[in-house]
N, C-alpha and C positions, 0 to 999 in steps of 0.2 A: 806658310812655314815650311822651310826645307827639312829634309830628313835629319841633317846634322843639327839644325836648330832645335828640332823636336827632341832629339837625344840629349842635347846639352841642357835643355830645360828640365826634362824628366830627371836626369842625374843630379842637377842642382837642387831640385825639390826633394829628391830622395836623400841627398846628403844633409840638407837643412832639417828635414824631419827626423832623420836618424840622430843628428846632433842634439836637437831639442829634447827628443825622447830620452837619450842617454844622460843628458846633463840635468834635466829637470823632472822627468816623469818616471822613467825606469820600467816601462812596460817591456815585455818580450819584443825583440826586434820586429818580428813579422807583424804582430798586433799593433805595435807602435807605428809602423809605416802606414798601415791601413787606417788606423785611427786618425793620423795626421792628414792623410788625403781626404778622409771623410769630412774633417773639420774644414779643410780648404774648400771642398766641394760645396758644403752647406753654406759657407760664407759667400762663395761666388754666386750661388743660386739666390740667396737673400739680397745681395747687392744688385744682382740683375733684376730682381723683382721691383726694386726701388729705383731702377733706372741709373744706378751708379756705375754699372758695368754693361758692356755689350754682350749679353748672355748668348744671343744668337750666334755671334761671331765665335765665341768660345766653344759652343756646342758644335758648330760647323768644323772647327779645327780638330776637336776630339773625334768627330765622326770620320775624319780623314784617316784616322788610325784604325785599321781593321784588327780589333783586339782578338777576335777568334782566329784569324790567320796568323797574327804575331805569336800567339801562344801555341796553338795546335800545330803550326808548321814552322816553328822557329825555336822559341824558348823551351818548350816542353822536352825536346830531345836532350838538352843539356841538363835540365833540372832533374829528369829521371835518371840520367846516367850518374850524376853526382850523388843522388840518393842511394842508388844500387851499389856504388863503390864501397859503402860502409856497412853492408849487410854480410855477415859472416856465413859461409856455406854450412859450417858445422851446426851453427845455431838454427839456420833455416831448415836443414835436413831433419832436425828433431820435430819440427811442426809442419813439414811440407804437405802432408795429406790434408789436415784441417785447413791450412792456408789456401790450398788449391780448391777445396770445397767452398770455402767462404768467398773466394775470389770469382767463382763461376756460378755454382748453384745459389750461393747467398745473394749475389747481385741480381740474378733472375727473380728470386723470391722477393727481395726488397723492391724491385721494379714493379712487380704486380701488386704487392701490398700497398706501397706508397701511391702508385698511380691510381689504383682503384679508390683509395680514400680521398685523394685530391679531386678526382673526377666527381665523386659523390658530393663532397663539400662544396665544390664549385657550383654545382647545379642547385644546391640548397641556398646558395647566396645569390643566385640569379645569373651566374656566368654561363655562357654557351660554350662549353668545352667538350668536344667529342671524346669518347673513351680512348681512342688511339692516341690522342694528344695528351690525355692523362697519363697513359703508359710512357709516352715520350718524356714527359716530365719525370716520371719515376725512373726512367733509364738514365737521364742526364744527372739526376741528383743522388741516385743510390750508391754508386761507387764513391768511396772516400777519396779525397784528393791527396795524392802522395806528397805534393809540394807543401800544402798546409800542414798535413799530419807530421811529416818528418821535421819541419821547421819548429812546430810547437813541441814535439817530443824532445828535441834537443834543448829548447829554451827552458822547459820545465824540469829538466834533469831526470827524465824518466829512467827507470831501471833498464838494464840490458834485456831482461825478460819481456818487459812491456814493449820496448822499442822493437824487438824482433817480431813479436806477434802482430802488433798493429801496423808497424812500418812495412813489413814484408807483404802483408795482405793488401795494403794501400797501393804498393807498387804494381801488383798484378791485377787487382780488380779494376784499376783505372782503364787498362787496355781492354778488358772484357766489357766494361761499361760502355766504352765507345763503340765496340762491335754491336752490342745489343741496341744501342741508340740508333746507329745507322741502319740496322736491320728493320727496326720498327718504323723508322722514317721512310725506308724504301717501301714497306707495306702500306703506310699511310698515303704515300704519293703514287702508289700503284706501280712501282718499278721493281718490286721484289715479290716472289710468291709467298702468300700468307700461310705457310704450313710449318708445323713444328719440326719436320725433318729438314727443311731448308734452313731454319734458324740454327739447329744443331750442327748442320754441315758448315754453315758460315762461321759459327763460333769455333768449331773444331779446327777448321782450316786456318782461320786468321790467328787464333790464339796459340794453338799448338804449333802451327807453322812458324809463327813469329818467334816463339821460344826456341825452336830448333834452329832457325836461321840466325838468330842473335847469338846463340851458343857457338855456331860455326864461325861467324865473323869474330867473335870474342877470342876463340881459340887461335884463329889465324893471326889476329893482332898480337896475342900473347907470344906466339912464335917469332913474330917480327921484333917485338920489344926485347925478347930474350937474346936475340942475335946481336944487339948493339948495347952500348953503354954511354948514352948521352941524354941527360935528363930533359934538355930542351926539345930534342927531336921526339923523345918518348911521350912527353906531354902533348906535343903537337899531334902525334899519332892517335892519342886518346880523344882529342878534339875531333879529328877526322872520323874516328869510329862512332862517336856520339851523334854527329850530324849526318854522316854518310849512311850509316845503317838505317836511320830513320827515313831518309829520302828513298833509299832502295826498297825498303819494306813497303812503303806506300805505293811505289811503282808496281810491286808484285802483289798488291792487295792483301798484304799480311798486316797483322796488328803492329804498327810502328812502335807504340809505347812498350809493348811486351818485348819486341825485338831489342830495343835499347836497354831495357832492364836486364834481359838475359846476358847481353854483351857486357854491361856494367858489372854484373855479378861475377862473371868469369875474370874480368880484368882486376876487379877489386879483391879477388881471392888468389887464383893461380898467378895472375899477372904481377900483382904486388909481391907475393911471397916468393915466387920462383923465377921471375923474369926481370926484377929490378934491383938495383943496388940500394943500400940504406939511404943514400943521399937522394936518389930519384924518388923513392917512396915518400920521403919527407917533403920534397918540393912538389910532387904530384898532389899530395894531400892538401898542402897549403894553397896551391893554385886552384883546385876544384872547390875548396872551402870558400875562398874569396869570390870566385866566379859564381858559386851558388848563392852567396849572400847578396851580391850585386843584383843578380837576376830576380831573387826573391823580393828585394826592395822595390825594384821596378814593377814587378808583377802585382804586388799588393797596393802599390800606388795606383796602378791602372784600375784595379777593382774599386778602390775608393772613388776615383774620378768618374766611373761609369754612372754615379749618382746624378751627375750634371745632365746626362743625356737620356736617362731613364725616367719616364713619367710615372709618378706614384700618386695614387689617390687612396681614400679611406677604404674603399672596397678591396683594392690590391693589398693594403696593409692587413686587413682582417683575414683575407684568404691566405696571405703569406704566413701569418702566425699559425693558422690552422695547418698549413702545409708543413711548417716546421715541426709541429707535433706529429703529423703523419710520417715525416721522414724519420723521426726518432723511433716511432712504432715499427716502421718497416725495417730499420736497422736492427732493432732489438730482436725481432722475429728472425731475421736472417742470420744473426750470430748465435742465437739460442739453440737452433736446431743442430748446427755443427758441434757446439759445445756439449750437447747431450750425447751425440754420436762419438765424439772423441775426448770424452772427459778425462780419460786416463793420462793422455799426454798433451792435452791442450788447456783444459780447464784448471784453474787454480782455486776452484771452490766458489763459495758465495761472493758475489760482487764482480766476477769476471765478465758476465754479460753486460752489466751496467758500465764497466770500465771500457769495454770494446765499443759499446753504443755511444757513450759520451765522447770517447776519443776518436770517433770516426768523423773527422771534420770534412766539410765541403769547401771548395775554393774556386780558383779561377777557371778550372776546366769546366765546371758546371755552367758558369756564366758564358764561357766561350761556346759551348754546345748550344745553349739557349739562343745566343746571338746568331748562330749558324742556321737556325730554323728559317724556312721560307717566310717572307713577309705575309702577314694576314692577321685577322682578329685573334687567332689562337696564340700567336707569338706575343701579342700585346698582353695576353693574360699570363703566359708562362714566364716571360722575361722578368717582370717585376717580382713575382713570388720567388723565383730562383735567386734573385739578388737579396731578398729579405732572408731567405734560408741561409745563404752564404754569410751574410753579415752577422746573423745570430750565431752561426756555427763558429766563426773565427773569434768574434769579440766575447760572446758569452761562454761557449764551451771551451774555447782556448784559454780564457782567463781563469776558469774555474777547474780545469782539468787536474792541475797539480793538487788543489785542495781535495778533489775527489779521491785521488790516489792516496793521499795522507789519511783521509777519513776511512777509506776501505781497508787500508793497511793495518789500522788499529784493530779491526775485526778479523783480518785474514793476513797474516805476515807473509804468506806466499806471494802476494801481489806486489810486495816491495823488494822481492829478491832479484 
């Protein structure tokens, strides 16, 4: 299959699934796309088992698509930029300190809590999973996925208060999570010094440096946009910023996700308010909203299609269900500590920790990181359970999140504000 044929097929399947969902089912768009691709994948696997389809050929075709590379070095830059465009600086400023703590300290805590639990459970079930690989799983699964989170928050009609708290954290903890993952991977492979100081230095350099670099690029782009009045060129400039900042940040060994988020925040606030006409703002929002929807549809189709090439057995399923519990426990611990420390300006009282825990969805980034692991028996353990956690997160947590908001709001009206 050529690249164009692959793109045409994926877009056709996405459009078909989107239509069927909208016309007959009515699930949130993100969940609908993934549910449709899961149904297609299960059908393909079943037909392949009965010899009605050439399953080997289909698996070979899918394996030609490097999902980790497509997401981490392509789609992610645009998806993060689109999400950051709609986070208000004023709203973010009010919760900047607890968000910063949850996106850094919280990710590290969740990594160790989740990783330790999964390592222990794996050994109880007879899996040979070294402790460092348990931490690798904790690192790739602990940060919430901004793509899944923001898409679900929009679909369920979450309040502005909830959107800012969960959405802002997810945009930043993603970049931190990637840094922690790569650092632990380097220690595991013997290419990085296993010291706390080296971890702190790497985290500080990549995360803080990425935020600073992204802010500079965003400000320079804002000045460019302010000097002209042509909506087509201004939108093209934002596309260049989203992709170019990501590429340059990777070259400088900075956190590319955080760089793009910082740039997107600046354009979404100063750029839109002070550098664009009303017509440009309207067209910019329409363009990025449509672009975001298309990329989300393709991304969640890919997540569903991964089922065709991932081998699952009963042992993987059991460990995956235990891992899902461990992920929720790790998330709850990591959000509870900042809530206690910053309860005056971040906690909305009873139910806040549960809301932040259940709303912390996992998605394609976790699968992409799992796929990027070096081949070996450890990857064969981590990849299936990562997939199970992501499926549970999007389908179960995503579908019940609105009900949880409504349930908790009856007891605490601040959560619906």
